[in-house]
Chimera marker file (.cmm) of the C-alpha trace (Angstrom):
<marker_set name="trace">
<marker id="1" x="345.592" y="37.464" z="49.029" r="1" g="1" b="0" radius="0.5"/>
<marker id="2" x="346.149" y="34.370" z="46.920" r="1" g="1" b="0" radius="0.5"/>
<marker id="3" x="346.203" y="34.880" z="43.175" r="1" g="1" b="0" radius="0.5"/>
<marker id="4" x="345.896" y="32.210" z="40.562" r="1" g="1" b="0" radius="0.5"/>
<marker id="5" x="348.633" y="31.972" z="37.958" r="1" g="1" b="0" radius="0.5"/>
<marker id="6" x="347.587" y="30.603" z="34.590" r="1" g="1" b="0" radius="0.5"/>
<marker id="7" x="349.836" y="29.274" z="31.868" r="1" g="1" b="0" radius="0.5"/>
<marker id="8" x="348.956" y="30.192" z="28.270" r="1" g="1" b="0" radius="0.5"/>
<marker id="9" x="347.814" y="27.213" z="26.233" r="1" g="1" b="0" radius="0.5"/>
<marker id="10" x="345.411" y="26.130" z="23.486" r="1" g="1" b="0" radius="0.5"/>
<marker id="11" x="342.388" y="27.549" z="25.336" r="1" g="1" b="0" radius="0.5"/>
<marker id="12" x="344.115" y="30.932" z="25.912" r="1" g="1" b="0" radius="0.5"/>
<marker id="13" x="347.204" y="31.310" z="23.691" r="1" g="1" b="0" radius="0.5"/>
<marker id="14" x="349.689" y="34.139" z="24.208" r="1" g="1" b="0" radius="0.5"/>
<marker id="15" x="352.722" y="34.828" z="22.041" r="1" g="1" b="0" radius="0.5"/>
<marker id="16" x="355.336" y="37.563" z="22.315" r="1" g="1" b="0" radius="0.5"/>
<marker id="17" x="357.624" y="38.234" z="19.380" r="1" g="1" b="0" radius="0.5"/>
<marker id="18" x="359.537" y="41.091" z="17.764" r="1" g="1" b="0" radius="0.5"/>
<marker id="19" x="357.100" y="43.189" z="15.767" r="1" g="1" b="0" radius="0.5"/>
<marker id="20" x="359.421" y="43.949" z="12.850" r="1" g="1" b="0" radius="0.5"/>
<marker id="21" x="357.590" y="47.253" z="12.393" r="1" g="1" b="0" radius="0.5"/>
<marker id="22" x="357.887" y="50.878" z="13.480" r="1" g="1" b="0" radius="0.5"/>
<marker id="23" x="355.432" y="51.881" z="16.209" r="1" g="1" b="0" radius="0.5"/>
<marker id="24" x="354.793" y="55.596" z="16.756" r="1" g="1" b="0" radius="0.5"/>
<marker id="25" x="352.545" y="56.660" z="19.630" r="1" g="1" b="0" radius="0.5"/>
<marker id="26" x="351.066" y="60.157" z="19.861" r="1" g="1" b="0" radius="0.5"/>
<marker id="27" x="349.082" y="61.667" z="22.705" r="1" g="1" b="0" radius="0.5"/>
<marker id="28" x="347.465" y="65.027" z="22.039" r="1" g="1" b="0" radius="0.5"/>
<marker id="29" x="349.537" y="65.435" z="18.879" r="1" g="1" b="0" radius="0.5"/>
<marker id="30" x="352.788" y="64.928" z="20.826" r="1" g="1" b="0" radius="0.5"/>
<marker id="31" x="355.008" y="61.950" z="19.882" r="1" g="1" b="0" radius="0.5"/>
<marker id="32" x="355.541" y="60.065" z="23.136" r="1" g="1" b="0" radius="0.5"/>
<marker id="33" x="357.064" y="56.888" z="21.671" r="1" g="1" b="0" radius="0.5"/>
<marker id="34" x="358.845" y="55.930" z="18.452" r="1" g="1" b="0" radius="0.5"/>
<marker id="35" x="360.301" y="52.447" z="18.186" r="1" g="1" b="0" radius="0.5"/>
<marker id="36" x="361.441" y="49.809" z="15.737" r="1" g="1" b="0" radius="0.5"/>
<marker id="37" x="361.962" y="47.401" z="18.656" r="1" g="1" b="0" radius="0.5"/>
<marker id="38" x="358.356" y="47.005" z="19.810" r="1" g="1" b="0" radius="0.5"/>
<marker id="39" x="357.115" y="43.555" z="20.736" r="1" g="1" b="0" radius="0.5"/>
<marker id="40" x="353.812" y="42.184" z="19.435" r="1" g="1" b="0" radius="0.5"/>
<marker id="41" x="351.824" y="40.428" z="22.155" r="1" g="1" b="0" radius="0.5"/>
<marker id="42" x="349.020" y="38.334" z="20.737" r="1" g="1" b="0" radius="0.5"/>
<marker id="43" x="346.593" y="37.029" z="23.330" r="1" g="1" b="0" radius="0.5"/>
<marker id="44" x="343.637" y="34.789" z="22.520" r="1" g="1" b="0" radius="0.5"/>
<marker id="45" x="341.341" y="36.719" z="20.156" r="1" g="1" b="0" radius="0.5"/>
<marker id="46" x="342.255" y="40.211" z="21.430" r="1" g="1" b="0" radius="0.5"/>
<marker id="47" x="343.835" y="42.781" z="19.096" r="1" g="1" b="0" radius="0.5"/>
<marker id="48" x="347.649" y="42.852" z="19.060" r="1" g="1" b="0" radius="0.5"/>
<marker id="49" x="349.123" y="44.841" z="21.959" r="1" g="1" b="0" radius="0.5"/>
<marker id="50" x="352.334" y="46.659" z="20.981" r="1" g="1" b="0" radius="0.5"/>
<marker id="51" x="354.829" y="46.736" z="23.854" r="1" g="1" b="0" radius="0.5"/>
<marker id="52" x="357.322" y="49.567" z="23.319" r="1" g="1" b="0" radius="0.5"/>
<marker id="53" x="360.699" y="49.493" z="25.122" r="1" g="1" b="0" radius="0.5"/>
<marker id="54" x="360.818" y="52.204" z="27.793" r="1" g="1" b="0" radius="0.5"/>
<marker id="55" x="364.009" y="53.619" z="26.263" r="1" g="1" b="0" radius="0.5"/>
<marker id="56" x="361.941" y="54.492" z="23.161" r="1" g="1" b="0" radius="0.5"/>
<marker id="57" x="359.343" y="56.411" z="25.201" r="1" g="1" b="0" radius="0.5"/>
<marker id="58" x="359.714" y="60.080" z="26.181" r="1" g="1" b="0" radius="0.5"/>
<marker id="59" x="360.147" y="59.676" z="29.950" r="1" g="1" b="0" radius="0.5"/>
<marker id="60" x="359.699" y="63.426" z="30.472" r="1" g="1" b="0" radius="0.5"/>
<marker id="61" x="355.956" y="63.145" z="29.728" r="1" g="1" b="0" radius="0.5"/>
<marker id="62" x="355.314" y="60.087" z="31.928" r="1" g="1" b="0" radius="0.5"/>
<marker id="63" x="354.174" y="59.951" z="35.524" r="1" g="1" b="0" radius="0.5"/>
<marker id="64" x="353.180" y="56.922" z="37.545" r="1" g="1" b="0" radius="0.5"/>
<marker id="65" x="349.500" y="56.404" z="38.199" r="1" g="1" b="0" radius="0.5"/>
<marker id="66" x="348.021" y="54.868" z="41.339" r="1" g="1" b="0" radius="0.5"/>
<marker id="67" x="346.130" y="52.383" z="39.132" r="1" g="1" b="0" radius="0.5"/>
<marker id="68" x="347.130" y="48.713" z="39.219" r="1" g="1" b="0" radius="0.5"/>
<marker id="69" x="345.495" y="45.600" z="37.809" r="1" g="1" b="0" radius="0.5"/>
<marker id="70" x="346.171" y="41.892" z="37.842" r="1" g="1" b="0" radius="0.5"/>
<marker id="71" x="346.205" y="39.401" z="34.965" r="1" g="1" b="0" radius="0.5"/>
<marker id="72" x="346.524" y="35.713" z="35.846" r="1" g="1" b="0" radius="0.5"/>
<marker id="73" x="348.555" y="35.167" z="32.647" r="1" g="1" b="0" radius="0.5"/>
<marker id="74" x="350.901" y="38.156" z="32.899" r="1" g="1" b="0" radius="0.5"/>
<marker id="75" x="351.014" y="39.343" z="36.526" r="1" g="1" b="0" radius="0.5"/>
<marker id="76" x="350.646" y="42.759" z="38.183" r="1" g="1" b="0" radius="0.5"/>
<marker id="77" x="350.319" y="45.750" z="35.862" r="1" g="1" b="0" radius="0.5"/>
<marker id="78" x="351.089" y="49.344" z="36.752" r="1" g="1" b="0" radius="0.5"/>
<marker id="79" x="349.882" y="52.351" z="34.783" r="1" g="1" b="0" radius="0.5"/>
<marker id="80" x="351.212" y="55.716" z="33.654" r="1" g="1" b="0" radius="0.5"/>
<marker id="81" x="349.726" y="59.086" z="32.811" r="1" g="1" b="0" radius="0.5"/>
<marker id="82" x="351.061" y="61.153" z="29.912" r="1" g="1" b="0" radius="0.5"/>
<marker id="83" x="351.172" y="64.936" z="30.273" r="1" g="1" b="0" radius="0.5"/>
<marker id="84" x="351.856" y="67.109" z="27.214" r="1" g="1" b="0" radius="0.5"/>
<marker id="85" x="351.254" y="70.806" z="26.558" r="1" g="1" b="0" radius="0.5"/>
<marker id="86" x="347.758" y="69.793" z="25.396" r="1" g="1" b="0" radius="0.5"/>
<marker id="87" x="346.916" y="68.234" z="28.788" r="1" g="1" b="0" radius="0.5"/>
<marker id="88" x="347.052" y="64.924" z="30.640" r="1" g="1" b="0" radius="0.5"/>
<marker id="89" x="345.708" y="61.516" z="29.694" r="1" g="1" b="0" radius="0.5"/>
<marker id="90" x="345.310" y="59.281" z="32.724" r="1" g="1" b="0" radius="0.5"/>
<marker id="91" x="346.252" y="55.608" z="32.581" r="1" g="1" b="0" radius="0.5"/>
<marker id="92" x="347.183" y="55.841" z="28.898" r="1" g="1" b="0" radius="0.5"/>
<marker id="93" x="349.638" y="52.926" z="29.117" r="1" g="1" b="0" radius="0.5"/>
<marker id="94" x="350.487" y="49.958" z="31.293" r="1" g="1" b="0" radius="0.5"/>
<marker id="95" x="353.484" y="47.793" z="32.006" r="1" g="1" b="0" radius="0.5"/>
<marker id="96" x="354.383" y="44.608" z="33.804" r="1" g="1" b="0" radius="0.5"/>
<marker id="97" x="357.531" y="45.301" z="35.816" r="1" g="1" b="0" radius="0.5"/>
<marker id="98" x="357.930" y="41.638" z="36.771" r="1" g="1" b="0" radius="0.5"/>
<marker id="99" x="355.780" y="39.689" z="34.305" r="1" g="1" b="0" radius="0.5"/>
<marker id="100" x="355.228" y="35.971" z="34.608" r="1" g="1" b="0" radius="0.5"/>
<marker id="101" x="357.712" y="33.707" z="32.841" r="1" g="1" b="0" radius="0.5"/>
<marker id="102" x="355.418" y="33.003" z="29.863" r="1" g="1" b="0" radius="0.5"/>
<marker id="103" x="355.566" y="36.689" z="28.869" r="1" g="1" b="0" radius="0.5"/>
<marker id="104" x="358.947" y="37.639" z="30.380" r="1" g="1" b="0" radius="0.5"/>
<marker id="105" x="360.113" y="39.589" z="27.281" r="1" g="1" b="0" radius="0.5"/>
<marker id="106" x="357.574" y="42.384" z="27.958" r="1" g="1" b="0" radius="0.5"/>
<marker id="107" x="359.448" y="43.490" z="31.100" r="1" g="1" b="0" radius="0.5"/>
<marker id="108" x="360.768" y="47.010" z="30.565" r="1" g="1" b="0" radius="0.5"/>
<marker id="109" x="358.085" y="47.804" z="27.982" r="1" g="1" b="0" radius="0.5"/>
<marker id="110" x="354.919" y="49.928" z="27.893" r="1" g="1" b="0" radius="0.5"/>
<marker id="111" x="351.705" y="49.161" z="26.014" r="1" g="1" b="0" radius="0.5"/>
<marker id="112" x="349.357" y="52.014" z="25.120" r="1" g="1" b="0" radius="0.5"/>
<marker id="113" x="345.568" y="51.936" z="24.946" r="1" g="1" b="0" radius="0.5"/>
<marker id="114" x="344.482" y="52.581" z="21.344" r="1" g="1" b="0" radius="0.5"/>
<marker id="115" x="341.418" y="54.506" z="22.561" r="1" g="1" b="0" radius="0.5"/>
<marker id="116" x="343.589" y="56.903" z="24.624" r="1" g="1" b="0" radius="0.5"/>
<marker id="117" x="346.577" y="57.322" z="22.279" r="1" g="1" b="0" radius="0.5"/>
<marker id="118" x="347.087" y="57.323" z="18.529" r="1" g="1" b="0" radius="0.5"/>
<marker id="119" x="349.159" y="54.224" z="17.700" r="1" g="1" b="0" radius="0.5"/>
<marker id="120" x="350.562" y="54.097" z="14.173" r="1" g="1" b="0" radius="0.5"/>
<marker id="121" x="352.184" y="50.880" z="12.976" r="1" g="1" b="0" radius="0.5"/>
<marker id="122" x="354.355" y="51.158" z="9.853" r="1" g="1" b="0" radius="0.5"/>
<marker id="123" x="356.567" y="48.764" z="7.959" r="1" g="1" b="0" radius="0.5"/>
<marker id="124" x="360.101" y="49.146" z="9.360" r="1" g="1" b="0" radius="0.5"/>
<link id1="1" id2="2" r="1" g="1" b="0" radius="0.2"/>
<link id1="2" id2="3" r="1" g="1" b="0" radius="0.2"/>
<link id1="3" id2="4" r="1" g="1" b="0" radius="0.2"/>
<link id1="4" id2="5" r="1" g="1" b="0" radius="0.2"/>
<link id1="5" id2="6" r="1" g="1" b="0" radius="0.2"/>
<link id1="6" id2="7" r="1" g="1" b="0" radius="0.2"/>
<link id1="7" id2="8" r="1" g="1" b="0" radius="0.2"/>
<link id1="8" id2="9" r="1" g="1" b="0" radius="0.2"/>
<link id1="9" id2="10" r="1" g="1" b="0" radius="0.2"/>
<link id1="10" id2="11" r="1" g="1" b="0" radius="0.2"/>
<link id1="11" id2="12" r="1" g="1" b="0" radius="0.2"/>
<link id1="12" id2="13" r="1" g="1" b="0" radius="0.2"/>
<link id1="13" id2="14" r="1" g="1" b="0" radius="0.2"/>
<link id1="14" id2="15" r="1" g="1" b="0" radius="0.2"/>
<link id1="15" id2="16" r="1" g="1" b="0" radius="0.2"/>
<link id1="16" id2="17" r="1" g="1" b="0" radius="0.2"/>
<link id1="17" id2="18" r="1" g="1" b="0" radius="0.2"/>
<link id1="18" id2="19" r="1" g="1" b="0" radius="0.2"/>
<link id1="19" id2="20" r="1" g="1" b="0" radius="0.2"/>
<link id1="20" id2="21" r="1" g="1" b="0" radius="0.2"/>
<link id1="21" id2="22" r="1" g="1" b="0" radius="0.2"/>
<link id1="22" id2="23" r="1" g="1" b="0" radius="0.2"/>
<link id1="23" id2="24" r="1" g="1" b="0" radius="0.2"/>
<link id1="24" id2="25" r="1" g="1" b="0" radius="0.2"/>
<link id1="25" id2="26" r="1" g="1" b="0" radius="0.2"/>
<link id1="26" id2="27" r="1" g="1" b="0" radius="0.2"/>
<link id1="27" id2="28" r="1" g="1" b="0" radius="0.2"/>
<link id1="28" id2="29" r="1" g="1" b="0" radius="0.2"/>
<link id1="29" id2="30" r="1" g="1" b="0" radius="0.2"/>
<link id1="30" id2="31" r="1" g="1" b="0" radius="0.2"/>
<link id1="31" id2="32" r="1" g="1" b="0" radius="0.2"/>
<link id1="32" id2="33" r="1" g="1" b="0" radius="0.2"/>
<link id1="33" id2="34" r="1" g="1" b="0" radius="0.2"/>
<link id1="34" id2="35" r="1" g="1" b="0" radius="0.2"/>
<link id1="35" id2="36" r="1" g="1" b="0" radius="0.2"/>
<link id1="36" id2="37" r="1" g="1" b="0" radius="0.2"/>
<link id1="37" id2="38" r="1" g="1" b="0" radius="0.2"/>
<link id1="38" id2="39" r="1" g="1" b="0" radius="0.2"/>
<link id1="39" id2="40" r="1" g="1" b="0" radius="0.2"/>
<link id1="40" id2="41" r="1" g="1" b="0" radius="0.2"/>
<link id1="41" id2="42" r="1" g="1" b="0" radius="0.2"/>
<link id1="42" id2="43" r="1" g="1" b="0" radius="0.2"/>
<link id1="43" id2="44" r="1" g="1" b="0" radius="0.2"/>
<link id1="44" id2="45" r="1" g="1" b="0" radius="0.2"/>
<link id1="45" id2="46" r="1" g="1" b="0" radius="0.2"/>
<link id1="46" id2="47" r="1" g="1" b="0" radius="0.2"/>
<link id1="47" id2="48" r="1" g="1" b="0" radius="0.2"/>
<link id1="48" id2="49" r="1" g="1" b="0" radius="0.2"/>
<link id1="49" id2="50" r="1" g="1" b="0" radius="0.2"/>
<link id1="50" id2="51" r="1" g="1" b="0" radius="0.2"/>
<link id1="51" id2="52" r="1" g="1" b="0" radius="0.2"/>
<link id1="52" id2="53" r="1" g="1" b="0" radius="0.2"/>
<link id1="53" id2="54" r="1" g="1" b="0" radius="0.2"/>
<link id1="54" id2="55" r="1" g="1" b="0" radius="0.2"/>
<link id1="55" id2="56" r="1" g="1" b="0" radius="0.2"/>
<link id1="56" id2="57" r="1" g="1" b="0" radius="0.2"/>
<link id1="57" id2="58" r="1" g="1" b="0" radius="0.2"/>
<link id1="58" id2="59" r="1" g="1" b="0" radius="0.2"/>
<link id1="59" id2="60" r="1" g="1" b="0" radius="0.2"/>
<link id1="60" id2="61" r="1" g="1" b="0" radius="0.2"/>
<link id1="61" id2="62" r="1" g="1" b="0" radius="0.2"/>
<link id1="62" id2="63" r="1" g="1" b="0" radius="0.2"/>
<link id1="63" id2="64" r="1" g="1" b="0" radius="0.2"/>
<link id1="64" id2="65" r="1" g="1" b="0" radius="0.2"/>
<link id1="65" id2="66" r="1" g="1" b="0" radius="0.2"/>
<link id1="66" id2="67" r="1" g="1" b="0" radius="0.2"/>
<link id1="67" id2="68" r="1" g="1" b="0" radius="0.2"/>
<link id1="68" id2="69" r="1" g="1" b="0" radius="0.2"/>
<link id1="69" id2="70" r="1" g="1" b="0" radius="0.2"/>
<link id1="70" id2="71" r="1" g="1" b="0" radius="0.2"/>
<link id1="71" id2="72" r="1" g="1" b="0" radius="0.2"/>
<link id1="72" id2="73" r="1" g="1" b="0" radius="0.2"/>
<link id1="73" id2="74" r="1" g="1" b="0" radius="0.2"/>
<link id1="74" id2="75" r="1" g="1" b="0" radius="0.2"/>
<link id1="75" id2="76" r="1" g="1" b="0" radius="0.2"/>
<link id1="76" id2="77" r="1" g="1" b="0" radius="0.2"/>
<link id1="77" id2="78" r="1" g="1" b="0" radius="0.2"/>
<link id1="78" id2="79" r="1" g="1" b="0" radius="0.2"/>
<link id1="79" id2="80" r="1" g="1" b="0" radius="0.2"/>
<link id1="80" id2="81" r="1" g="1" b="0" radius="0.2"/>
<link id1="81" id2="82" r="1" g="1" b="0" radius="0.2"/>
<link id1="82" id2="83" r="1" g="1" b="0" radius="0.2"/>
<link id1="83" id2="84" r="1" g="1" b="0" radius="0.2"/>
<link id1="84" id2="85" r="1" g="1" b="0" radius="0.2"/>
<link id1="85" id2="86" r="1" g="1" b="0" radius="0.2"/>
<link id1="86" id2="87" r="1" g="1" b="0" radius="0.2"/>
<link id1="87" id2="88" r="1" g="1" b="0" radius="0.2"/>
<link id1="88" id2="89" r="1" g="1" b="0" radius="0.2"/>
<link id1="89" id2="90" r="1" g="1" b="0" radius="0.2"/>
<link id1="90" id2="91" r="1" g="1" b="0" radius="0.2"/>
<link id1="91" id2="92" r="1" g="1" b="0" radius="0.2"/>
<link id1="92" id2="93" r="1" g="1" b="0" radius="0.2"/>
<link id1="93" id2="94" r="1" g="1" b="0" radius="0.2"/>
<link id1="94" id2="95" r="1" g="1" b="0" radius="0.2"/>
<link id1="95" id2="96" r="1" g="1" b="0" radius="0.2"/>
<link id1="96" id2="97" r="1" g="1" b="0" radius="0.2"/>
<link id1="97" id2="98" r="1" g="1" b="0" radius="0.2"/>
<link id1="98" id2="99" r="1" g="1" b="0" radius="0.2"/>
<link id1="99" id2="100" r="1" g="1" b="0" radius="0.2"/>
<link id1="100" id2="101" r="1" g="1" b="0" radius="0.2"/>
<link id1="101" id2="102" r="1" g="1" b="0" radius="0.2"/>
<link id1="102" id2="103" r="1" g="1" b="0" radius="0.2"/>
<link id1="103" id2="104" r="1" g="1" b="0" radius="0.2"/>
<link id1="104" id2="105" r="1" g="1" b="0" radius="0.2"/>
<link id1="105" id2="106" r="1" g="1" b="0" radius="0.2"/>
<link id1="106" id2="107" r="1" g="1" b="0" radius="0.2"/>
<link id1="107" id2="108" r="1" g="1" b="0" radius="0.2"/>
<link id1="108" id2="109" r="1" g="1" b="0" radius="0.2"/>
<link id1="109" id2="110" r="1" g="1" b="0" radius="0.2"/>
<link id1="110" id2="111" r="1" g="1" b="0" radius="0.2"/>
<link id1="111" id2="112" r="1" g="1" b="0" radius="0.2"/>
<link id1="112" id2="113" r="1" g="1" b="0" radius="0.2"/>
<link id1="113" id2="114" r="1" g="1" b="0" radius="0.2"/>
<link id1="114" id2="115" r="1" g="1" b="0" radius="0.2"/>
<link id1="115" id2="116" r="1" g="1" b="0" radius="0.2"/>
<link id1="116" id2="117" r="1" g="1" b="0" radius="0.2"/>
<link id1="117" id2="118" r="1" g="1" b="0" radius="0.2"/>
<link id1="118" id2="119" r="1" g="1" b="0" radius="0.2"/>
<link id1="119" id2="120" r="1" g="1" b="0" radius="0.2"/>
<link id1="120" id2="121" r="1" g="1" b="0" radius="0.2"/>
<link id1="121" id2="122" r="1" g="1" b="0" radius="0.2"/>
<link id1="122" id2="123" r="1" g="1" b="0" radius="0.2"/>
<link id1="123" id2="124" r="1" g="1" b="0" radius="0.2"/>
</marker_set>
């Protein structure tokens, strides 16, 4: 299957930069991520997506999901489920293992859905 690759530009801007903040992610009251190295991805008029380095995420609570999606600006996304003593939350976060060049810094990072996890952003 042929997929179109789009380059961010004035009609659909995307920037990736160090957040300069502390990002704490909780699922079911359990801290699953705590990072001062999160990246802020700003895309068009969407809310900021905080991409947390995998080394700052509790790998013990993660499991791969069968869900995948495609973004013409970023590439193929894979998803994870978080399981804590309180239960499991399916597809709570996504990552781009091999993102397109325009967003290459997000490789090795996870972004969490704010409606499935509690994301707290604090001054570092």
